[in-house]
C-alpha positions as CSV (number, residue, x, y, z in Angstrom):
1,M,-69.1,33.0,-23.1
2,P,-67.9,33.4,-19.6
3,I,-65.9,30.0,-19.6
4,I,-64.6,30.6,-22.7
5,L,-63.3,34.4,-21.7
6,H,-61.5,32.4,-18.9
7,L,-60.1,29.8,-20.8
8,R,-58.6,32.1,-23.1
9,R,-56.8,34.0,-20.2
10,I,-55.6,30.8,-18.6
11,A,-54.2,30.1,-22.2
12,R,-52.2,33.2,-22.6
13,A,-51.1,33.2,-19.3
14,L,-49.4,29.5,-19.9
15,A,-48.1,31.0,-23.3
16,A,-46.5,34.0,-21.6
17,A,-45.1,31.7,-18.9
18,A,-43.6,29.4,-21.8
19,L,-42.5,32.2,-23.5
20,G,-41.0,34.0,-20.3
21,G,-39.3,31.0,-19.5
22,G,-37.8,30.5,-23.4
23,C,-36.4,34.1,-22.6
24,G,-35.1,33.0,-19.6
25,C,-33.0,30.3,-20.7
26,L,-31.7,32.2,-23.6
27,A,-30.3,35.1,-21.3
28,A,-28.8,32.7,-19.1
29,L,-26.7,31.5,-22.2
30,L,-26.3,35.0,-23.7
31,P,-23.3,35.8,-21.0
32,A,-21.4,32.5,-22.5
33,L,-21.9,33.4,-26.0
34,R,-20.7,36.8,-25.4
35,E,-17.4,35.8,-23.9
36,P,-14.0,35.8,-26.4
37,P,-13.1,32.2,-27.2
38,P,-9.9,31.2,-25.3
39,A,-6.3,32.1,-26.9
40,P,-4.7,30.2,-29.0
41,A,-1.7,28.5,-27.0
42,I,2.1,27.6,-26.8
43,A,3.1,24.5,-24.9
44,F,5.9,24.8,-22.8
45,I,6.7,21.7,-21.2
46,P,10.0,22.5,-18.9
47,R,12.2,19.2,-17.8
48,T,10.6,20.0,-14.2
49,T,8.3,22.7,-13.1
50,G,8.6,24.8,-9.6
51,T,12.4,25.8,-10.1
52,D,13.5,29.7,-9.8
53,F,15.0,29.3,-13.4
54,M,12.2,27.8,-14.9
55,E,9.8,30.3,-13.9
56,D,11.7,32.8,-15.1
57,M,11.4,31.6,-18.4
58,R,7.8,30.6,-18.2
59,R,7.7,34.7,-17.7
60,G,9.4,35.5,-20.5
61,A,7.7,33.4,-22.3
62,E,4.4,34.7,-21.8
63,A,5.1,38.2,-22.4
64,A,5.6,37.3,-26.0
65,A,3.3,35.3,-26.0
66,S,0.7,37.6,-24.7
67,A,1.7,40.7,-26.2
68,A,0.7,38.1,-29.6
69,G,-2.8,37.0,-28.6
70,Y,-1.1,33.6,-27.2
71,Q,-1.6,32.0,-23.9
72,I,1.2,29.4,-22.7
73,Y,0.2,26.2,-21.6
74,W,3.0,25.2,-18.8
75,N,3.2,22.0,-17.6
76,G,6.1,19.4,-16.9
77,P,7.0,16.8,-14.7
78,T,8.0,16.2,-11.4
79,R,11.1,15.1,-11.7
80,E,14.0,15.9,-13.8
81,D,14.7,12.4,-14.9
82,D,11.0,11.4,-15.5
83,L,11.2,11.2,-19.8
84,D,7.7,9.0,-20.3
85,R,6.0,12.3,-18.3
86,Q,7.4,14.6,-20.3
87,I,6.6,13.1,-23.8
88,R,2.8,12.0,-22.3
89,I,2.4,15.6,-21.5
90,A,3.6,17.5,-24.8
91,E,2.0,14.6,-26.9
92,N,-1.2,15.4,-24.8
93,A,-0.6,19.2,-25.4
94,V,-0.4,19.3,-29.4
95,Q,-2.9,16.7,-29.6
96,H,-5.5,19.1,-27.6
97,G,-4.5,22.1,-30.0
98,A,-1.4,23.6,-29.1
99,H,0.3,26.0,-32.0
100,A,3.5,25.1,-31.3
101,L,6.1,23.3,-28.6
102,I,8.6,25.1,-26.1
103,L,10.9,22.3,-24.9
104,G,13.2,21.7,-21.9
105,P,14.2,18.2,-23.0
106,T,14.4,15.3,-19.9
107,N,17.0,13.7,-22.4
108,I,17.6,15.1,-25.9
109,W,18.3,11.0,-27.4
110,G,14.8,10.1,-25.9
111,V,12.0,13.2,-27.3
112,T,14.0,12.6,-30.7
113,T,11.0,10.1,-32.0
114,M,8.4,12.9,-30.7
115,V,10.0,15.6,-32.3
116,N,10.4,14.3,-35.6
117,G,6.8,13.4,-35.5
118,F,5.8,17.3,-34.7
119,T,8.3,18.7,-37.3
120,E,7.0,16.2,-39.6
121,R,3.3,17.6,-39.3
122,H,5.0,21.2,-39.3
123,I,4.4,22.0,-35.6
124,P,7.2,24.6,-34.3
125,V,9.7,23.3,-31.8
126,V,12.1,25.6,-29.9
127,F,14.6,23.8,-27.1
128,V,15.6,25.6,-24.5
129,Q,18.2,24.9,-22.0
130,T,19.9,22.6,-24.3
131,G,20.3,21.9,-28.4
132,P,18.5,19.1,-29.6
133,A,20.0,15.7,-30.8
134,Q,19.0,16.3,-34.2
135,P,19.5,18.6,-36.8
136,T,17.4,22.4,-36.5
137,G,15.7,23.6,-39.5
138,P,12.8,25.3,-40.2
139,Y,10.7,23.7,-37.5
140,L,13.2,23.0,-35.1
141,T,15.4,25.3,-33.1
142,S,16.5,26.6,-29.3
143,V,17.8,29.4,-27.2
144,T,20.1,28.3,-24.5
145,P,23.0,29.5,-22.6
146,D,26.3,30.1,-24.2
147,Q,27.6,26.9,-22.9
148,E,31.4,28.0,-23.8
149,E,31.0,31.2,-21.9
150,L,29.6,29.6,-19.0
151,G,32.6,26.9,-19.0
152,Q,35.2,29.8,-19.5
153,L,33.6,32.4,-16.7
154,A,33.6,28.8,-14.0
155,A,37.5,28.2,-15.0
156,A,38.5,31.8,-14.4
157,R,36.8,31.8,-11.0
158,A,38.2,28.7,-10.1
159,A,41.5,30.1,-11.3
160,M,41.4,33.0,-9.0
161,V,40.2,31.2,-6.1
162,M,42.9,28.8,-6.4
163,H,45.1,31.3,-6.8
164,G,46.7,30.0,-10.0
165,S,47.5,26.2,-8.7
166,G,46.3,23.0,-7.0
167,E,43.7,20.3,-7.7
168,A,39.8,21.0,-9.2
169,A,36.9,18.3,-10.1
170,I,33.8,18.3,-12.2
171,V,30.6,16.9,-10.8
172,G,27.3,16.4,-12.5
173,M,27.9,15.4,-16.0
174,D,25.0,13.9,-18.2
175,R,25.1,12.7,-21.2
176,G,21.1,12.6,-21.7
177,T,21.3,16.8,-20.8
178,P,24.8,17.3,-23.0
179,E,24.8,21.1,-22.2
180,T,26.5,19.4,-18.8
181,L,28.9,18.1,-21.4
182,S,29.7,20.8,-23.0
183,R,30.3,23.5,-19.7
184,A,32.8,20.4,-18.8
185,D,34.7,20.6,-21.9
186,S,34.7,24.3,-21.9
187,F,36.0,24.5,-18.6
188,L,38.6,21.9,-19.2
189,R,40.2,24.2,-22.6
190,A,40.0,27.4,-20.3
191,I,42.0,25.9,-17.2
192,A,44.6,24.8,-19.3
193,A,45.7,28.7,-19.7
194,W,46.8,27.6,-15.7
195,P,49.1,25.0,-15.6
196,G,49.1,25.2,-12.1
197,I,46.0,23.6,-12.1
198,R,45.3,19.8,-12.2
199,V,41.6,18.5,-13.0
200,V,41.9,15.2,-11.2
201,A,38.0,13.7,-11.7
202,E,35.5,14.2,-14.1
203,T,32.3,12.8,-12.3
204,P,29.5,11.6,-14.8
205,G,26.2,10.4,-13.5
206,A,22.5,11.1,-13.9
207,V,20.5,14.8,-13.2
208,Q,19.7,13.6,-9.8
209,I,20.9,15.8,-6.5
210,M,21.6,12.4,-4.5
211,E,23.7,11.1,-7.1
212,A,25.6,14.2,-7.0
213,E,26.0,14.7,-3.3
214,Q,27.7,10.8,-3.5
215,N,29.7,11.6,-6.1
216,T,31.5,14.4,-4.6
217,R,31.7,12.6,-1.2
218,E,33.9,10.4,-3.0
219,L,35.5,13.0,-4.3
220,I,36.4,14.3,-1.0
221,S,37.8,11.2,0.0
222,S,39.8,10.3,-2.5
223,Y,41.4,13.9,-2.8
224,P,41.9,15.2,0.4
225,Q,43.9,18.4,-1.6
226,L,41.0,19.5,-3.7
227,R,40.8,23.0,-3.7
228,A,37.7,23.7,-6.3
229,I,34.8,21.7,-7.4
230,F,32.7,23.0,-10.9
231,A,29.3,22.0,-10.6
232,V,27.7,21.8,-13.8
233,S,23.9,22.0,-13.5
234,A,21.4,23.2,-10.4
235,D,20.7,19.8,-9.4
236,A,24.4,18.9,-9.4
237,T,25.6,22.5,-7.4
238,Q,22.8,21.3,-5.0
239,G,24.2,17.6,-4.7
240,A,28.3,19.0,-4.2
241,M,26.9,22.1,-1.6
242,L,25.2,19.2,0.7
243,A,28.2,17.1,0.9
244,L,30.1,19.9,1.6
245,E,27.8,21.2,4.7
246,D,28.7,17.7,6.1
247,T,32.3,17.9,6.0
248,D,35.4,20.1,7.1
249,A,35.8,20.6,3.6
250,R,33.9,23.3,3.1
251,R,36.3,25.2,4.8
252,R,39.2,24.3,2.4
253,I,37.0,24.0,-1.3
254,S,34.9,26.2,-3.6
255,L,32.1,25.5,-5.1
256,I,31.7,27.3,-8.5
257,G,27.6,26.2,-9.5
258,S,25.4,26.5,-12.3
259,D,22.3,28.0,-13.1
260,R,20.5,30.2,-10.9
261,D,17.6,29.0,-8.5
262,L,15.8,30.4,-5.6
263,F,17.7,28.0,-3.0
264,L,20.6,28.4,-5.1
265,A,20.2,31.8,-4.5
266,V,19.7,31.9,-0.6
267,S,22.7,29.3,-0.5
268,L,24.5,31.7,-2.0
269,Q,24.0,34.8,0.4
270,E,24.8,32.3,3.0
271,G,28.5,31.6,2.0
272,K,27.6,28.0,0.9
273,L,28.9,28.0,-2.4
274,D,31.8,30.5,-4.1
275,S,29.8,31.4,-6.8
276,L,27.2,30.8,-9.5
277,V,27.4,30.9,-13.4
278,T,23.8,31.4,-15.2
279,A,21.7,33.2,-18.0
280,D,18.6,34.9,-18.1
281,G,16.2,32.5,-17.9
282,Y,13.6,35.7,-18.7
283,R,15.3,36.6,-22.0
284,M,15.6,32.8,-22.7
285,G,11.7,31.9,-22.4
286,Y,10.9,35.6,-24.4
287,L,13.4,34.9,-27.4
288,A,11.5,30.7,-27.5
289,A,8.1,32.2,-27.7
290,Q,9.0,34.4,-30.3
291,A,11.0,32.1,-32.4
292,A,8.0,29.6,-31.4
293,L,5.3,32.5,-33.1
294,A,7.2,33.0,-35.8
295,G,7.0,29.1,-36.9
296,I,2.8,29.9,-36.5
297,R,3.1,32.2,-39.0
298,G,4.5,30.5,-41.6
299,Q,8.4,31.8,-41.5
300,P,11.2,29.1,-41.1
301,L,12.5,29.1,-37.3
302,P,15.4,31.4,-36.8
303,P,18.4,29.8,-36.5
304,P,19.7,28.7,-32.8
305,S,20.9,31.4,-30.6
306,Q,22.6,31.7,-27.2
307,V,21.8,34.2,-24.0
308,S,25.1,35.6,-22.5
309,V,25.7,34.3,-18.8
310,Q,27.2,35.4,-16.0
311,L,29.5,35.1,-13.0
312,L,27.6,35.9,-9.9
313,T,29.0,36.0,-6.4
314,R,28.1,36.8,-2.9
315,E,28.6,40.4,-3.4
316,S,27.6,40.8,-6.9
317,S,24.6,39.0,-6.1
318,A,23.7,41.3,-3.0
319,P,20.8,43.4,-2.3
320,N,22.4,47.1,-3.9
321,G,25.7,45.0,-4.4
322,S,26.2,45.0,-0.7
323,E,26.8,42.6,1.8
């Protein structure tokens, strides 16, 4: 009997250990089971990441998305001309469950096939910065700066710094990013109100800083009487600024740039450019996310909308409005 009792005790101990171990494993799993599922996502794929203007749009989109229980999946190429990379990122995001796409297209013609595929599957797509190549509709819309107003403000500033006469030029126009063409066209129409001003060059080119820098150098060399340059994108502004820094032309040529970015805001304060025309990136991102959410809820996307722009000068952008 004592032997039997001893064996029973051993069996009970083993059973208790096994049960305790099983409970311990289950307890270890419980925290993971209690965690809420991740919030559904809206993919935001900009032309490139890391710029101040893009980060403003990201914060605006996150504010609108989080209020509705969504998160923003933010990813993009490291170069603005990397179309293939942008397409891969966008397709991968949708494949992994993004409910909608906000897109700052590297090239509107290059993303057409991808966007058509998404909208055919009733995935909402919202363009920012520039409108799509194809017509908008229930699953496709855009939120952009008011390009017409942007060109008009730049023209008025150019006329003021030129005192209504002299030679001006435009740099940075790129067919793949048609907002640059819209801004240039608006500038030309508006500057016609000052017959004493002649636009001597409209320089095309890809959205690249180095190309804008080279084009600006050629402008300075070809037009020694040049008095103002309108750069129609952030990269074109930086390229033109680099060219002017290396020449005496900076003292006589006023540079009017486009699209706020951190380095441009600093350069504005340092007097390296005359002024900057820009939209509110936070508001653009917020409105884009709201449009995407409407599509996710089964509503037709709102029609394309535009965000007002403003002219920043060294004085107006300084802290407390002072230098």
